[in-house]
ZAMARGU-4260 file (C-alpha; in steps of 0.2 Angstrom, whole numbers, plus 5000, padded with zeros to 4 digits):
<rodrens>
0) 5015/4907/4674 | 5016/4918/4690 | 5029/4929/4682 | 5018/4931/4666 | 5003/4935/4677
5) 5012/4949/4686 | 5019/4957/4671 | 5003/4956/4661 | 4992/4963/4675 | 5004/4978/4679
10) 5003/4983/4660 | 4984/4982/4662 | 4985/4992/4678 | 4995/5006/4669 | 4982/5007/4656
15) 4968/5008/4668 | 4976/5019/4681 | 4969/5035/4672 | 4951/5028/4677 | 4949/5025/4695
20) 4951/5012/4709 | 4939/5000/4703 | 4950/4995/4689 | 4963/4990/4702 | 4951/4979/4709
25) 4949/4971/4692 | 4968/4968/4691 | 4967/4957/4707 | 4952/4949/4699 | 4963/4944/4685
30) 4976/4937/4696 | 4963/4925/4702 | 4953/4923/4686 | 4966/4922/4672 | 4970/4904/4676
35) 4951/4899/4673 | 4945/4912/4661 | 4949/4918/4643 | 4954/4936/4640 | 4937/4941/4632
40) 4928/4935/4648 | 4940/4945/4659 | 4937/4961/4648 | 4918/4958/4649 | 4920/4957/4668
45) 4930/4973/4668 | 4917/4983/4658 | 4903/4977/4669 | 4912/4981/4685 | 4917/4998/4678
50) 4899/5002/4674 | 4892/4997/4691 | 4905/5004/4703 | 4900/5022/4705 | 4898/5026/4724
55) 4909/5024/4740 | 4899/5009/4746 | 4904/5000/4731 | 4922/5005/4733 | 4922/4999/4751
60) 4916/4982/4745 | 4930/4982/4732 | 4942/4986/4745 | 4936/4971/4756 | 4937/4960/4741
65) 4955/4967/4737 | 4960/4963/4755 | 4954/4945/4753 | 4963/4943/4736 | 4979/4951/4742
70) 4980/4937/4756 | 4981/4925/4742 | 4996/4934/4733 | 5012/4925/4738 | 5027/4935/4743
75) 5042/4935/4730 | 5059/4931/4737 | 5076/4927/4730 | 5087/4934/4717 | 5082/4925/4701
80) 5079/4935/4686 | 5061/4931/4686 | 5058/4936/4704 | 5068/4952/4702 | 5057/4957/4687
85) 5041/4952/4696 | 5046/4961/4712 | 5049/4977/4702 | 5031/4975/4694 | 5023/4972/4711
90) 5031/4987/4718 | 5024/4997/4703 | 5007/4990/4707 | 5009/4996/4725 | 5014/5013/4720
95) 4999/5014/4707 | 4987/5009/4720 | 4994/5022/4732 | 4993/5035/4720 | 4974/5031/4716
100) 4970/5032/4735 | 4979/5049/4736 | 4970/5056/4721 | 4953/5050/4727 | 4956/5057/4744
105) 4961/5074/4737 | 4946/5074/4726 | 4935/5072/4741 | 4929/5054/4735 | 4935/5045/4750
110) 4930/5045/4768 | 4944/5045/4781 | 4941/5027/4785 | 4941/5021/4767 | 4956/5031/4763
115) 4966/5022/4777 | 4960/5005/4771 | 4966/5009/4753 | 4983/5015/4759 | 4984/5000/4770
120) 4981/4989/4755 | 4994/4998/4745 | 5006/4996/4759 | 5003/4978/4761 | 5006/4975/4743
125) 5023/4985/4744 | 5029/4974/4758 | 5024/4958/4749 | 5042/4959/4741 | 5058/4958/4750
130) 5069/4972/4744 | 5086/4967/4737 | 5101/4971/4748 | 5105/4990/4747 | 5089/4994/4738
135) 5087/5011/4748 | 5074/5018/4736 | 5062/5004/4740 | 5065/5006/4759 | 5062/5024/4759
140) 5046/5022/4749 | 5040/5009/4762 | 5044/5021/4776 | 5034/5035/4768 | 5019/5023/4764
145) 5019/5015/4781 | 5021/5031/4791 | 5007/5040/4781 | 4996/5024/4782 | 4998/5025/4801
150) 4993/5043/4801 | 4978/5039/4790 | 4973/5026/4803 | 4975/5038/4817 | 4964/5051/4808
155) 4951/5037/4806 | 4951/5034/4824 | 4959/5016/4823 | 4975/5017/4833 | 4978/4998/4834
160) 4979/4997/4815 | 4990/5012/4815 | 5002/5003/4827 | 5005/4989/4814 | 5009/5002/4800
165) 5021/5012/4811 | 5030/4997/4817 | 5034/4992/4799 | 5040/5010/4796 | 5051/5009/4811
170) 5059/4992/4805 | 5062/5000/4788 | 5071/5015/4797 | 5082/5003/4807 | 5087/4994/4791
175) 5091/5011/4782 | 5101/5016/4797 | 5112/5000/4796 | 5113/5002/4778 | 5120/5020/4779
180) 5132/5015/4793 | 5138/5000/4783 | 5141/5011/4767 | 5150/5024/4778 | 5162/5010/4785
185) 5166/5003/4768 | 5170/5021/4762 | 5156/5022/4750 | 5149/5038/4759 | 5158/5054/4764
190) 5156/5060/4781 | 5145/5074/4775 | 5134/5062/4766 | 5133/5051/4780 | 5127/5065/4792
195) 5115/5071/4780 | 5107/5054/4777 | 5107/5051/4796 | 5098/5067/4799 | 5084/5062/4786
200) 5082/5046/4794 | 5081/5054/4812 | 5067/5066/4805 | 5057/5051/4799 | 5060/5042/4815
205) 5055/5057/4825 | 5039/5058/4816 | 5035/5039/4818 | 5039/5041/4837 | 5026/5055/4838
210) 5013/5046/4829 | 5016/5031/4840 | 5014/5042/4855 | 4998/5049/4849 | 4992/5031/4846
215) 4997/5026/4864 | 4988/5041/4871 | 4972/5036/4861 | 4973/5019/4869 | 4977/5026/4886
220) 4994/5018/4887 | 5002/5034/4895 | 5018/5026/4901 | 5022/5020/4883 | 5017/5037/4876
225) 5028/5046/4889 | 5043/5035/4884 | 5041/5038/4866 | 5040/5057/4870 | 5056/5056/4880
230) 5064/5048/4865 | 5058/5062/4854 | 5065/5075/4866 | 5082/5066/4866 | 5082/5068/4847
235) 5080/5087/4848 | 5098/5091/4850 | 5100/5086/4832 | 5082/5092/4827 | 5080/5108/4836
240) 5067/5114/4824 | 5055/5100/4829 | 5054/5107/4847 | 5038/5117/4843 | 5029/5102/4835
245) 5034/5091/4850 | 5028/5104/4863 | 5012/5107/4854 | 5009/5088/4854 | 5013/5086/4872
250) 5001/5101/4876 | 4987/5093/4866 | 4990/5077/4876 | 4989/5087/4892 | 4972/5095/4887
255) 4965/5078/4881 | 4969/5069/4897 | 4963/5084/4908 | 4946/5083/4899 | 4945/5064/4903
260) 4949/5069/4921 | 4965/5060/4921 | 4974/5074/4931 | 4990/5065/4935 | 4994/5061/4917
265) 4988/5079/4912 | 5000/5086/4924 | 5015/5076/4918 | 5011/5081/4900 | 5010/5099/4904
270) 5026/5098/4914 | 5035/5091/4899 | 5027/5104/4888 | 5033/5118/4899 | 5051/5110/4900
275) 5051/5110/4881 | 5046/5128/4880 | 5058/5135/4892 | 5073/5125/4889 | 5072/5123/4870
280) 5059/5134/4862 | 5066/5150/4871 | 5082/5148/4862 | 5081/5163/4850 | 5091/5153/4837
285) 5078/5141/4834 | 5062/5150/4840 | 5046/5147/4830 | 5030/5158/4831 | 5019/5142/4835
290) 5030/5138/4850 | 5030/5157/4856 | 5011/5156/4855 | 5011/5141/4865 | 5022/5150/4878
295) 5010/5164/4879 | 4996/5151/4882 | 5006/5143/4896 | 5010/5159/4904 | 4992/5165/4903
300) 4985/5149/4913 | 4999/5151/4926 | 4993/5159/4942 | 5010/5167/4947 | 5015/5174/4930
305) 5023/5192/4930 | 5015/5205/4919 | 5032/5210/4911 | 5036/5191/4907 | 5019/5190/4898
310) 5021/5206/4889 | 5039/5200/4883 | 5032/5183/4877 | 5018/5192/4868 | 5030/5204/4860
315) 5042/5190/4854 | 5027/5181/4847 | 5019/5195/4837 | 5036/5202/4831 | 5042/5185/4824
320) 5046/5187/4806 | 5037/5170/4802 | 5021/5174/4811 | 5006/5171/4801 | 4989/5181/4802
325) 4980/5166/4808 | 4992/5162/4822 | 4993/5181/4827 | 4974/5182/4828 | 4974/5166/4839
330) 4987/5174/4851 | 4976/5190/4852 | 4960/5179/4856 | 4970/5170/4869 | 4973/5187/4878
335) 4955/5192/4876 | 4949/5175/4883 | 4960/5178/4899 | 4954/5195/4902 | 4970/5204/4895
340) 4960/5217/4885 | 4973/5231/4885 | 4987/5219/4880 | 4975/5212/4866 | 4971/5230/4860
345) 4989/5235/4860 | 4994/5219/4851 | 4980/5220/4837 | 4985/5238/4834 | 5003/5232/4831
350) 4996/5219/4819 | 4986/5232/4809 | 5003/5240/4805 | 5012/5224/4803 | 5000/5216/4790
355) 4996/5231/4780 | 5002/5223/4764 | 4993/5206/4768 | 4978/5201/4759 | 4971/5195/4776
360) 4972/5212/4783 | 4953/5212/4784 | 4953/5198/4797 | 4965/5209/4808 | 4953/5224/4806
365) 4938/5213/4811 | 4946/5207/4827 | 4952/5225/4831 | 4934/5231/4829 | 4927/5218/4840
370) 4939/5222/4854 | 4935/5241/4852 | 4916/5237/4853 | 4917/5226/4867 | 4927/5239/4877
375) 4914/5252/4872 | 4927/5263/4863 | 4915/5269/4850 | 4924/5283/4842 | 4939/5273/4839
380) 4928/5259/4832 | 4919/5271/4820 | 4936/5278/4814 | 4942/5260/4811 | 4926/5256/4801
385) 4928/5271/4790 | 4946/5266/4787 | 4940/5249/4782 | 4927/5255/4770 | 4939/5267/4762
390) 4952/5253/4760 | 4938/5241/4754 | 4932/5253/4740 | 4950/5258/4734 | 4965/5247/4736
395) 4961/5234/4749 | 4945/5225/4746 | 4939/5213/4759 | 4936/5195/4755 | 4918/5189/4755
400) 4918/5180/4771 | 4927/5194/4781 | 4914/5206/4773 | 4900/5196/4779 | 4907/5196/4797
405) 4909/5215/4796 | 4890/5216/4791 | 4885/5206/4806 | 4895/5216/4818 | 4888/5232/4811
410) 4870/5226/4811 | 4872/5220/4829 | 4878/5238/4834 | 4863/5246/4824 | 4851/5234/4832
415) 4857/5239/4850 | 4855/5257/4846 | 4838/5255/4838 | 4832/5245/4854 | 4839/5260/4864
420) 4828/5272/4854 | 4845/5280/4847 | 4839/5280/4829 | 4852/5292/4822 | 4866/5281/4830
425) 4857/5265/4822 | 4857/5274/4805 | 4875/5277/4806 | 4879/5259/4809 | 4867/5254/4795
430) 4875/5267/4783 | 4892/5259/4787 | 4886/5242/4782 | 4878/5250/4766 | 4894/5257/4761
435) 4902/5239/4761 | 4889/5233/4748 | 4895/5234/4730 | 4884/5238/4715 | 4882/5219/4711
440) 4874/5217/4728 | 4859/5229/4724 | 4847/5214/4722 | 4853/5205/4737 | 4839/5201/4750
445) 4851/5207/4764 | 4852/5224/4755 | 4833/5224/4755 | 4833/5221/4774 | 4846/5234/4777
450) 4836/5247/4767 | 4820/5242/4777 | 4829/5245/4793 | 4836/5262/4787 | 4818/5266/4783
455) 4812/5262/4800 | 4825/5273/4808 | 4820/5288/4797 | 4802/5284/4801 | 4805/5286/4820
460) 4814/5302/4816 | 4799/5308/4806 | 4810/5310/4790 | 4796/5303/4779 | 4804/5307/4762
465) 4820/5298/4767 | 4810/5284/4774 | 4801/5282/4758 | 4817/5283/4748 | 4825/5269/4758
470) 4809/5259/4757 | 4809/5261/4738 | 4827/5255/4737 | 4821/5240/4747 | 4807/5236/4734
475) 4820/5237/4720 | 4831/5225/4729 | 4817/5213/4733 | 4800/5217/4724 | 4791/5202/4731
480) 4794/5206/4750 | 4778/5208/4760 | 4789/5217/4774 | 4794/5230/4761 | 4776/5233/4757
485) 4771/5235/4775 | 4785/5248/4777 | 4778/5257/4762 | 4761/5256/4769 | 4766/5263/4786
490) 4775/5278/4777 | 4760/5281/4767 | 4748/5280/4782 | 4759/5292/4793 | 4760/5304/4778
495) 4741/5304/4776 | 4743/5296/4759 | 4728/5284/4760 | 4730/5279/4741 | 4748/5274/4744
500) 4744/5264/4760 | 4730/5255/4751 | 4741/5251/4736 | 4754/5243/4748 | 4740/5233/4756
505) 4735/5226/4739 | 4753/5222/4734 | 4754/5212/4751 | 4741/5200/4744 | 4751/5197/4728
510) 4767/5190/4736 | 4759/5174/4743 | 4764/5164/4728 | 4782/5171/4728 | 4789/5164/4744
515) 4781/5173/4759 | 4771/5162/4771 | 4753/5166/4772 | 4754/5168/4791 | 4767/5181/4789
520) 4757/5191/4777 | 4741/5189/4787 | 4751/5195/4803 | 4757/5210/4793 | 4739/5215/4787
525) 4733/5213/4805 | 4746/5225/4810 | 4741/5237/4796 | 4723/5237/4801 | 4727/5240/4819
530) 4739/5255/4814 | 4726/5262/4803 | 4713/5262/4817 | 4725/5270/4829 | 4728/5284/4816
535) 4709/5286/4814 | 4710/5281/4796 | 4695/5270/4794 | 4695/5269/4775 | 4712/5261/4775
540) 4708/5250/4790 | 4692/5243/4782 | 4702/5240/4766 | 4715/5230/4776 | 4701/5220/4785
545) 4693/5216/4768 | 4709/5210/4761 | 4712/5199/4777 | 4694/5192/4777 | 4695/5188/4758
550) 4712/5180/4758 | 4715/5173/4776 | 4718/5154/4777 | 4718/5154/4796 | 4703/5162/4804
555) 4709/5158/4822 | 4725/5167/4819 | 4716/5182/4813 | 4704/5182/4828 | 4719/5181/4840
560) 4728/5195/4831 | 4714/5207/4833 | 4708/5202/4850 | 4715/5218/4858 | 4704/5231/4849
565) 4685/5231/4851 | 4684/5244/4837 | 4694/5233/4825 | 4683/5218/4830 | 4667/5227/4826
570) 4674/5234/4810 | 4678/5216/4805 | 4661/5210/4810 | 4653/5224/4799 | 4664/5220/4785
575) 4661/5202/4785 | 4642/5204/4787 | 4641/5216/4772 | 4652/5204/4762 | 4640/5189/4767
580) 4625/5199/4761 | 4633/5202/4744 | 4637/5184/4741 | 4620/5181/4732 | 4618/5163/4727
585) 4635/5158/4733 | 4628/5151/4750 | 4645/5142/4754 | 4654/5159/4754 | 4639/5167/4763
590) 4641/5153/4777 | 4659/5157/4779 | 4656/5176/4781 | 4642/5174/4793 | 4652/5161/4803
595) 4666/5174/4804 | 4653/5186/4811 | 4648/5174/4824 | 4666/5172/4829 | 4670/5191/4829
600) 4655/5194/4840 | 4661/5181/4852 | 4676/5192/4856 | 4666/5207/4860 | 4659/5212/4877
605) 4644/5202/4882 | 4631/5217/4883 | 4613/5215/4876 | 4617/5223/4859 | 4631/5211/4856
610) 4621/5196/4862 | 4608/5199/4850 | 4620/5202/4836 | 4629/5185/4841 | 4612/5176/4840
615) 4608/5183/4823 | 4625/5179/4816 | 4623/5161/4822 | 4605/5160/4814 | 4611/5166/4798
620) 4626/5154/4798 | 4614/5140/4801 | 4603/5145/4787 | 4617/5148/4774 | 4625/5131/4779
625) 4609/5122/4777 | 4606/5129/4760 | 4624/5124/4755 | 4620/5106/4760 | 4605/5106/4749
630) 4615/5112/4734 | 4630/5100/4736 | 4630/5084/4727 | 4644/5075/4735 | 4636/5063/4749
635) 4651/5065/4761 | 4652/5084/4760 | 4633/5085/4762 | 4634/5075/4778 | 4648/5086/4785
640) 4638/5102/4781 | 4622/5095/4789 | 4632/5091/4805 | 4639/5109/4805 | 4621/5115/4803
645) 4617/5106/4820 | 4632/5114/4828 | 4626/5132/4823 | 4609/5128/4829 | 4616/5123/4846
650) 4627/5139/4847 | 4612/5150/4843 | 4601/5141/4856 | 4614/5144/4869 | 4615/5163/4864
655) 4596/5164/4866 | 4597/5156/4883 | 4610/5169/4888 | 4598/5183/4882 | 4583/5177/4891
660) 4593/5173/4907 | 4603/5190/4906 | 4601/5201/4921 | 4606/5216/4911 | 4588/5218/4905
665) 4570/5211/4907 | 4569/5207/4888 | 4553/5197/4883 | 4559/5183/4873 | 4542/5175/4870
670) 4538/5184/4853 | 4555/5179/4845 | 4553/5167/4830 | 4571/5161/4831 | 4567/5146/4842
675) 4555/5139/4829 | 4567/5143/4814 | 4581/5133/4824 | 4569/5118/4826 | 4565/5118/4807
680) 4584/5119/4803 | 4588/5105/4815 | 4573/5094/4809 | 4578/5095/4791 | 4597/5092/4795
685) 4593/5077/4807 | 4580/5070/4795 | 4593/5070/4781 | 4606/5062/4792 | 4594/5048/4797
690) 4594/5052/4816 | 4581/5043/4826 | 4575/5057/4838 | 4564/5066/4826 | 4548/5062/4835
695) 4554/5071/4851 | 4558/5086/4840 | 4541/5086/4832 | 4533/5086/4850 | 4545/5101/4855
700) 4538/5111/4840 | 4520/5107/4844 | 4522/5114/4861 | 4529/5130/4855 | 4516/5145/4855
705) 4524/5151/4838 | 4520/5134/4829 | 4506/5135/4816 | 4500/5125/4801 | 4513/5131/4790
710) 4527/5125/4802 | 4520/5108/4801 | 4518/5108/4782 | 4536/5113/4781 | 4542/5099/4792
715) 4531/5086/4782 | 4538/5092/4766 | 4556/5088/4772 | 4550/5070/4776 | 4543/5067/4759
</rodrens>
């Protein structure tokens, strides 16, 4: 029964392998369920699981179930035909599960932790069967699976689980070693084959020892890690090319322990690194660019290094035939980090020639440019940029990422020049950036920003035609930008073209729905109004103010923005007043405008003329608000409006007191009808709000010399 079960399930697995991991889960379900369920029921279960299992959380749940089921699968031992067949099938299952895990990880469908768990399950399954004597293929497969599973656990931050897998790999390697030696003793292997196989086993053992050392360091078992590293070092006589890897590993251990403030362990690891570098890596027969890079790093952190020794190490590294662009640039960055600017500059110049044919040459140019700029070698930097532009537009185009980084550097230089009022210099750097844009980038938002920046430079240089041309280019790239319209407004204003300036202001008001925030647009319109007043162009300024008052959603921001100019405030006040008078029967809009007038007047100097203006604005706001409350049908909205009327009345009374108490003039307030009007507005609002102090208000009105029979009739009509 068990043999049949294994064979049948493996055939099923082969069919399902093309799908995904969840099918393998169903295979294990079959191992448990076939004894109780019929085949149709198993198929139904399979289809249901396939339909539901769609995300990583479900995969994790399946992995947990697989682990539980796997514990119930008995190991197969012995040399019977049935067990031999079953062992082979079970090995195939392990391989298929492994391949599923690898494919899902490569496709980005598994997290690091889940990847390790699936590999671990496959590895467990592979070890369920004891290989027959001399089955080297199975042993080698187990070494591969166990060592890579250990690596996966390390990457997932689980060193204790890694230890279990790496121990299995080590045991298999020992068995392989015995197998090779036994075959050689029996004359089944030639001496060359024996040495070749021993070298392969030693490479795997070296890797396993390194992983075990990494696990030990992660668990702060530094004595264990050091013993393993020493064993690796002893193997370098037969594996000299692994010196670089071991040196880098020990160096990383040193850095890691130093960061954890374990200085004694850090010194030991760095000492071992230096020993590896100077006794093994320096041997030219087996040198490697990564090791030479590490040698440069060690020399740089040394307090007593001689310059000629450092120069020699840098030269060896940068001239190595296997040097990659990435490693070369990292070496140059090390020199920059340790204040070796001239050595870095000489090195990057060499790399520019060395990698002329490389598609990554742009990265070398980019670092070269940064070094020149940091050292203020501006002429050399400009010459380099021009060479890059020529190459980019002819035979050596820059990749997208490198080109973006060039733009950032160029804009950074342009911004510095602009801040220093060096507008021609800023233009030069912006023009360099412009020449790196292709025809396909003409509708890019960054291209629009670039053209606006160029326009601003031309504007400062009073080259208005060129400024207008650049601004028009920006408008072509991004027609919906309020910033571009502001640039066009500014050019039109400074050229004395009021129509163009007003057209740009109008267009600013049409981009609200296309991505610009209202606060941004309102801020730009405020700036436009201020600039127009400064240029004594009152018509343009008034149009800007009208546009702001009509479309603003944030009155407080508008008031704050224009606080610095009394002329602007008065113009706003006048505009709002006139618009309020034109509202006709729209008492709600009228109230808004008169309320604006009151706020504008509050920002003006407190002379008598403005105090009277402020009082009138408050009175008109109260009247308009009261009329709006009469017209509105919604009870809640009516109540809010009536409360607002009372606030306007209080504000107007406070202004009246300021006028009467003012020391600026001896104005006679006794003939003013404002107090009686305020009482009437307040009486109607409070009566409709149902407030209880109406009697006191009537007594106050009766005491006023301005009160007459008509006043009392008006109050009585409100109560009816």
